C-alpha positions as CSV (number, residue, x, y, z in Angstrom):
1,M,-68.7,-61.3,77.1
2,D,-67.4,-61.6,73.4
3,D,-68.5,-58.3,72.7
4,I,-66.7,-57.1,75.3
5,K,-63.7,-58.8,74.4
6,K,-64.0,-57.4,71.0
7,L,-64.9,-54.0,72.3
8,I,-61.4,-53.7,74.1
9,K,-59.2,-55.2,71.4
10,N,-60.9,-52.3,68.8
11,A,-60.6,-49.8,71.5
12,T,-57.7,-47.2,70.5
13,R,-55.8,-45.4,72.9
14,E,-58.0,-42.5,72.9
15,D,-61.1,-44.5,74.2
16,F,-59.3,-46.2,77.3
17,L,-58.5,-42.5,78.1
18,L,-62.1,-41.4,77.6
19,F,-63.2,-44.7,79.7
20,I,-60.5,-43.9,82.6
21,L,-61.8,-40.6,82.8
22,V,-65.6,-41.8,83.2
23,C,-64.1,-44.2,85.9
24,V,-62.9,-41.3,87.7
25,M,-66.1,-39.2,87.8
26,L,-67.6,-43.0,88.7
27,L,-65.2,-42.8,91.9
28,S,-65.5,-39.5,92.7
29,G,-69.2,-39.7,92.9
30,F,-68.7,-42.6,95.5
31,L,-65.8,-41.3,97.9
32,L,-66.3,-37.3,97.7
33,P,-68.8,-35.8,100.0
34,I,-71.1,-34.1,97.9
35,D,-75.0,-33.6,98.5
36,K,-76.9,-36.4,98.8
37,L,-79.1,-35.6,96.1
38,I,-76.0,-34.5,93.5
39,G,-73.9,-37.4,94.4
40,P,-76.6,-40.1,93.2
41,T,-77.5,-38.4,90.3
42,L,-74.2,-37.9,89.3
43,V,-73.2,-41.2,89.7
44,S,-76.5,-42.8,87.9
45,T,-75.8,-40.4,85.0
46,A,-72.4,-41.9,84.3
47,I,-73.5,-45.3,85.1
48,L,-75.9,-44.8,82.7
49,M,-73.3,-43.2,79.9
50,V,-71.4,-46.6,80.6
51,I,-74.3,-48.8,79.9
52,L,-75.4,-46.9,76.5
53,L,-71.6,-47.1,75.4
54,L,-71.0,-50.9,76.1
55,I,-74.7,-51.7,74.5
56,Y,-74.4,-49.6,71.6
57,A,-70.9,-49.2,70.8
58,K,-70.3,-52.2,69.3
59,G,-66.6,-52.1,69.6
60,E,-66.7,-48.7,67.5
61,L,-66.4,-46.1,71.0
62,S,-64.8,-43.7,68.4
63,I,-68.4,-42.9,67.2
64,F,-69.4,-41.4,70.7
65,R,-65.6,-39.5,71.3
66,T,-67.2,-36.3,70.7
67,S,-70.6,-37.2,72.9
68,I,-68.1,-38.2,76.1
69,S,-66.0,-35.3,75.5
70,W,-69.0,-33.0,76.3
71,F,-70.4,-34.6,79.0
72,F,-66.9,-35.3,80.9
73,L,-66.5,-31.3,80.0
74,G,-69.6,-30.7,81.4
75,T,-69.5,-33.1,84.6
76,T,-66.2,-31.9,85.2
77,L,-67.4,-27.9,85.5
78,L,-70.5,-29.5,87.6
79,A,-68.3,-30.7,90.0
80,V,-66.0,-27.5,90.4
81,A,-69.3,-25.4,90.3
82,I,-70.2,-27.9,93.9
83,F,-67.1,-28.5,95.6
84,G,-66.0,-24.6,95.0
85,E,-69.3,-23.1,96.3
86,S,-68.1,-22.9,99.6
87,S,-64.4,-21.8,98.5
88,I,-65.4,-19.1,95.7
89,P,-66.6,-15.5,97.3
90,N,-68.2,-14.7,93.2
91,K,-71.7,-16.7,93.4
92,A,-72.6,-15.2,89.9
93,F,-69.2,-17.5,88.7
94,V,-70.5,-20.4,90.6
95,S,-73.7,-20.2,88.7
96,F,-72.4,-19.5,85.6
97,L,-69.8,-22.5,85.9
98,S,-73.3,-24.5,86.9
99,N,-75.5,-22.7,83.9
100,F,-72.6,-24.1,81.3
101,A,-72.1,-27.8,83.1
102,T,-75.8,-28.0,82.6
103,V,-75.5,-27.1,79.0
104,F,-72.4,-29.4,78.1
105,I,-73.6,-32.3,79.7
106,S,-77.2,-31.6,77.8
107,M,-74.9,-31.9,74.8
108,G,-73.2,-34.8,75.4
109,L,-76.6,-37.0,76.4
110,I,-78.4,-35.7,73.2
111,S,-75.5,-36.5,71.1
112,V,-75.6,-39.9,72.2
113,I,-79.0,-40.6,72.2
114,F,-78.5,-39.5,68.2
115,Q,-76.0,-41.7,68.2
116,L,-78.0,-44.8,69.4
117,K,-79.1,-47.4,66.8
118,D,-82.8,-47.1,67.5
119,T,-82.7,-43.3,67.2
120,K,-81.0,-43.6,63.7
121,D,-83.1,-46.5,62.7
122,Y,-86.1,-44.0,64.0
123,F,-85.1,-41.2,61.8
124,A,-83.9,-43.6,58.7
125,N,-87.4,-45.2,58.5
126,A,-89.1,-41.9,58.7
127,L,-86.8,-40.4,56.0
128,A,-87.2,-43.4,54.0
129,E,-91.2,-43.4,54.0
130,L,-91.2,-39.3,53.6
131,V,-89.1,-40.5,50.2
132,M,-91.1,-43.8,49.4
133,K,-94.7,-41.5,49.5
134,E,-92.5,-38.5,47.6
135,T,-94.5,-35.9,49.2
136,Y,-91.0,-33.9,48.8
137,I,-91.4,-33.9,45.3
138,G,-94.6,-31.3,45.3
139,N,-92.2,-28.8,46.9
140,L,-89.3,-28.8,44.0
141,N,-89.1,-26.7,41.1
142,R,-88.5,-27.4,37.3
143,S,-84.5,-27.3,37.8
144,Q,-84.6,-29.4,40.8
145,L,-86.7,-31.8,39.4
146,E,-84.5,-32.0,36.6
147,G,-81.4,-32.5,38.4
148,L,-83.2,-35.1,40.5
149,Q,-84.1,-37.0,37.3
150,K,-80.6,-36.8,35.9
151,R,-79.2,-38.2,39.4
152,I,-81.4,-41.2,39.6
153,M,-80.7,-42.4,36.2
154,E,-76.9,-41.8,36.8
155,R,-77.6,-44.3,40.0
156,I,-79.5,-46.7,37.5
157,F,-77.1,-47.2,34.8
158,E,-74.2,-46.3,37.0
159,N,-72.6,-44.3,33.9
160,S,-71.9,-40.8,35.0
161,T,-69.7,-39.8,32.8
162,E,-71.9,-40.0,29.4
163,F,-74.6,-38.5,30.8
164,D,-72.4,-34.9,31.2
165,R,-71.1,-35.3,27.4
166,E,-72.1,-32.8,24.9
167,N,-73.7,-35.1,22.3
168,S,-74.7,-37.9,25.1
169,F,-78.0,-39.6,24.2
170,Y,-79.4,-38.4,27.7
171,K,-79.2,-34.7,26.4
172,Y,-81.1,-35.9,22.9
173,F,-83.6,-37.5,25.3
174,N,-84.2,-34.6,27.6
175,N,-84.8,-31.9,24.3
176,N,-86.3,-34.4,22.1
177,L,-88.5,-37.3,23.3
178,Q,-88.9,-36.6,27.0
179,K,-91.6,-33.9,26.3
180,Y,-94.0,-37.1,24.5
181,I,-94.3,-38.8,27.8
182,G,-96.4,-35.8,29.4
183,A,-98.0,-34.9,25.8
184,P,-101.9,-36.0,24.5
185,Y,-101.9,-39.4,22.9
186,R,-104.1,-41.4,20.7
187,E,-105.1,-45.1,21.0
188,N,-106.5,-47.7,19.1
189,Y,-106.0,-46.2,15.5
190,L,-107.2,-47.9,12.8
191,N,-106.8,-46.9,9.1
192,A,-108.8,-48.9,6.8
193,I,-107.8,-47.6,2.9
194,T,-109.6,-49.1,-0.1
195,V,-108.3,-48.7,-3.3
196,T,-110.3,-49.2,-6.8
197,E,-108.9,-48.6,-10.4
198,H,-109.8,-45.3,-11.8
199,D,-111.1,-44.8,-15.4
200,D,-107.9,-43.7,-16.3
201,N,-105.4,-46.5,-16.2
202,T,-102.7,-44.3,-14.7
203,K,-104.8,-43.4,-11.0
204,F,-106.7,-44.7,-8.6
205,I,-109.6,-43.6,-6.1
206,V,-109.1,-43.9,-2.7
207,Q,-111.7,-44.6,0.1
208,D,-109.7,-43.6,3.3
209,H,-111.6,-44.2,6.8
210,I,-109.6,-43.3,10.1
211,S,-110.6,-43.8,13.7
212,Y,-109.0,-43.5,16.9
213,T,-109.6,-42.2,20.5
214,A,-107.4,-39.1,21.5
215,R,-107.0,-39.4,25.2
216,S,-105.7,-36.2,27.2
217,V,-102.7,-36.0,29.4
218,G,-102.3,-33.5,32.2
219,G,-105.7,-31.8,31.4
220,Q,-105.2,-31.5,27.5
221,I,-105.9,-33.2,24.5
222,Q,-104.5,-32.8,21.2
223,S,-105.0,-29.6,19.9
224,N,-106.3,-30.0,16.3
225,I,-106.7,-32.8,14.0
226,C,-104.9,-32.8,10.7
227,W,-105.2,-34.3,7.7
228,R,-102.7,-33.8,4.9
229,A,-101.2,-35.1,1.3
230,T,-97.9,-33.9,0.2
231,K,-97.3,-32.6,-3.6
232,N,-98.6,-34.9,-6.5
233,E,-99.9,-37.5,-4.3
234,V,-103.8,-36.3,-4.2
235,K,-104.9,-34.9,-7.3
236,K,-108.9,-34.3,-6.1
237,I,-110.8,-34.6,-3.3
238,I,-114.3,-36.1,-3.8
239,K,-115.7,-36.1,-0.3
240,F,-114.6,-35.5,3.3
241,R,-116.6,-36.1,6.2
242,L,-115.3,-35.7,10.5
243,L,-117.3,-36.9,13.4
244,L,-116.4,-36.4,17.2
245,D,-118.1,-39.0,19.3
246,K,-120.1,-39.9,16.4
247,E,-121.4,-36.6,15.9
248,E,-120.7,-35.2,12.3
249,V,-118.8,-31.7,12.6
250,F,-117.8,-31.2,9.0
251,V,-118.7,-32.2,5.8
252,W,-117.2,-31.5,2.0
253,P,-118.4,-30.8,-0.1
254,P,-120.2,-28.1,1.6
255,Q,-124.3,-28.6,2.7
256,V,-126.3,-25.5,2.5
257,T,-128.5,-25.0,5.5
258,T,-129.3,-21.6,4.9
259,S,-131.3,-19.7,2.3
260,T,-127.8,-17.5,1.7
261,E,-125.5,-19.8,0.1
262,E,-122.1,-19.5,2.4
263,D,-118.4,-20.0,1.5
264,A,-117.0,-23.0,0.3
265,S,-115.9,-23.8,4.3
266,Q,-119.3,-24.0,5.5
267,F,-120.0,-27.3,7.2
268,V,-122.3,-28.9,9.9
269,G,-121.2,-27.9,13.3
270,P,-120.3,-24.6,15.3
271,H,-116.7,-24.4,13.8
272,K,-114.8,-23.7,10.6
273,A,-112.1,-26.1,9.6
274,N,-109.1,-24.4,7.8
275,H,-108.7,-26.6,4.2
276,N,-107.6,-25.8,0.5
277,F,-109.6,-28.4,-0.8
278,E,-110.8,-26.3,-3.7
279,S,-107.3,-24.9,-4.5
280,N,-104.9,-27.0,-7.0
281,I,-103.7,-29.3,-4.4
282,E,-102.1,-31.6,-6.9
283,E,-99.5,-28.7,-6.9
284,E,-100.0,-27.3,-3.5
285,G,-100.8,-30.8,-1.1
286,V,-103.4,-31.1,0.7
287,N,-103.9,-29.5,3.9
288,F,-106.9,-29.9,6.6
289,E,-106.9,-28.5,10.0
290,Y,-109.7,-28.8,12.7
291,S,-109.2,-26.9,16.1
292,L,-110.2,-29.1,19.1
293,S,-109.9,-25.8,21.6
294,E,-113.6,-26.4,23.0
295,Y,-112.9,-30.1,23.5
296,Q,-109.8,-30.0,25.9
297,K,-111.8,-30.5,29.3
298,H,-112.9,-34.0,27.3
299,E,-110.5,-36.9,29.1
300,K,-111.3,-38.8,26.2
301,L,-112.6,-37.9,22.3
302,H,-113.4,-40.5,19.5
303,I,-112.3,-39.2,16.4
304,E,-113.8,-40.5,12.7
305,L,-112.8,-38.9,9.4
306,E,-113.9,-40.1,6.1
307,A,-112.1,-39.2,2.9
308,Q,-113.0,-40.4,-0.8
309,Y,-109.9,-38.7,-3.3
310,E,-108.3,-39.5,-6.6
311,T,-104.5,-40.2,-6.8
312,S,-102.6,-38.4,-9.0
313,S,-100.0,-40.1,-11.6
314,Y,-97.7,-41.0,-8.6
315,R,-100.1,-43.4,-7.1
316,S,-98.3,-44.0,-3.9
317,L,-99.7,-42.8,-0.2
318,T,-97.7,-41.8,3.0
319,L,-99.1,-42.2,6.2
320,K,-97.0,-40.1,8.9
321,V,-97.7,-40.1,12.7
322,I,-98.1,-36.8,14.4
323,Y,-99.1,-37.6,17.9
324,P,-97.8,-40.1,20.5
325,T,-100.0,-43.6,19.4
326,F,-100.5,-46.7,20.9
327,G,-102.1,-49.3,18.9
328,F,-101.5,-48.8,14.9
329,T,-103.4,-50.7,12.3
330,V,-103.5,-50.1,9.0
331,I,-106.1,-52.4,6.9
332,L,-105.2,-52.2,2.9
333,S,-107.5,-53.4,0.1
334,H,-107.6,-53.3,-3.8
335,P,-108.6,-55.6,-6.3
336,Q,-106.8,-58.7,-7.6
337,E,-105.5,-56.8,-10.8
338,L,-103.7,-54.4,-8.1
339,Q,-100.5,-55.1,-5.8
340,S,-99.2,-53.3,-3.2
341,R,-96.2,-52.7,-0.9
342,I,-95.9,-51.1,2.5
343,E,-92.7,-50.1,4.0
344,T,-92.7,-48.8,7.4
345,Y,-90.4,-46.1,9.0
346,G,-89.8,-45.5,13.0
347,V,-91.5,-49.1,13.3
348,N,-89.7,-51.7,15.3
349,V,-90.5,-54.3,12.8
350,S,-88.3,-57.0,14.7
351,S,-90.8,-56.9,17.6
352,V,-93.3,-59.5,18.5
353,D,-95.8,-56.3,18.8
354,Y,-95.4,-55.8,14.8
355,R,-97.4,-58.2,12.3
356,L,-97.7,-57.8,8.6
357,T,-99.8,-60.3,6.4
358,A,-100.4,-60.1,2.9
359,N,-102.6,-61.7,0.2
360,Q,-104.1,-60.9,-3.2
361,N,-106.6,-58.4,-2.2
362,G,-103.9,-56.4,-0.2
363,E,-102.4,-56.3,3.5
364,V,-102.9,-55.9,7.3
365,L,-100.2,-54.5,9.7
366,N,-101.1,-54.5,12.7
367,Y,-98.6,-53.1,15.6
368,K,-99.6,-53.1,19.5
369,N,-97.6,-50.9,21.1
370,W,-96.2,-47.5,20.8
371,L,-95.6,-45.1,17.8
372,L,-93.6,-42.0,18.2
373,P,-94.4,-38.4,16.1
374,H,-92.8,-39.0,12.6
375,S,-92.9,-42.2,12.1
376,G,-95.3,-44.1,9.6
377,L,-95.5,-45.5,6.7
378,Y,-95.6,-45.3,3.0
379,I,-97.3,-47.6,0.1
380,D,-97.0,-48.2,-3.2
381,I,-99.7,-49.3,-5.3
382,Q,-98.9,-50.6,-8.8
383,H,-101.0,-52.9,-11.6
384,A,-100.3,-56.7,-11.2
385,S,-98.7,-56.1,-14.6
386,C,-96.2,-53.8,-13.2
387,S,-92.5,-55.2,-13.7
388,T,-91.1,-53.1,-11.0
389,C,-93.6,-53.4,-7.9
390,T,-92.9,-56.5,-5.9
391,R,-94.8,-57.7,-3.2
392,K,-93.1,-57.9,0.4
């Protein structure tokens, strides 16, 4: 009863007019001498229409105005066709009216059905299921996907005007950082560096051991292995070795495996690496590169690199990340006569994942999170008597 009162209270003048028209249609079904089959059908359809409206309108008859209009127009045309059949000589015109009446009545009923709560819920749930399963995403091109991503980000942060600014961070993220999400990466990176004194008091001998697991993304692993040193950082390469999944694939100085001595790039394994170990590396810097083109189908590849070299008189080392890396550990060891200082860049040192510990024999840096390319650290090594070197 309360629903009916609310319905009457919220109804507009147009709603009352439509309701009166439906009532007239009901009375015509009872009072007019129409065919025994058509009369009950017309009355029953009108009653069904009213019942649906009372149940589903819930005080908002306005959403059914179009449906009622179609239904009333169709019913009127049907009544004219039925009652005017005997007085209209043109039977084709009567048939035309009957067909149009059927179309309008059908449109009215279908329109009502689509406005029903159950129908709306059905399509809403079906659409929600489609979106949640994300099956439609596979049919979108890159431009559509980027537009969808932007709209999602705007919805999350509710800051749409900032996203469209020329120098917005969103555009910077898309152009410079987003590519790393789908790029090959490394995990469990461990760099053990052992520094010993050289006969020349201005230099050191460094034993550098690097190990990590290269992981593929999208069916691709990192394209190559690089080991570089800047100008005036390394004076001489003493030994160098590369292992892939525990198999030695490169060694320097070269090992002669045939009766004919080959060039300086000879090494164990089916490939040759590009390097400049025999050049004036103190002036040019060190450049070693090994292609992983034949390892691209590997989901993961364990990589170990060992280098022994003599530093220049600058006595400093630089470690730069060139691939996204998860889990980063550096162990620096040296005699008590030496002292070291580690400075990081691109590393969140305030994070709980960052830890740096030091003692008289070196330092250990452990970062249990992601590092982006171009981040890394700088190591300065001096004799303990050096007044310009302070321990961090």
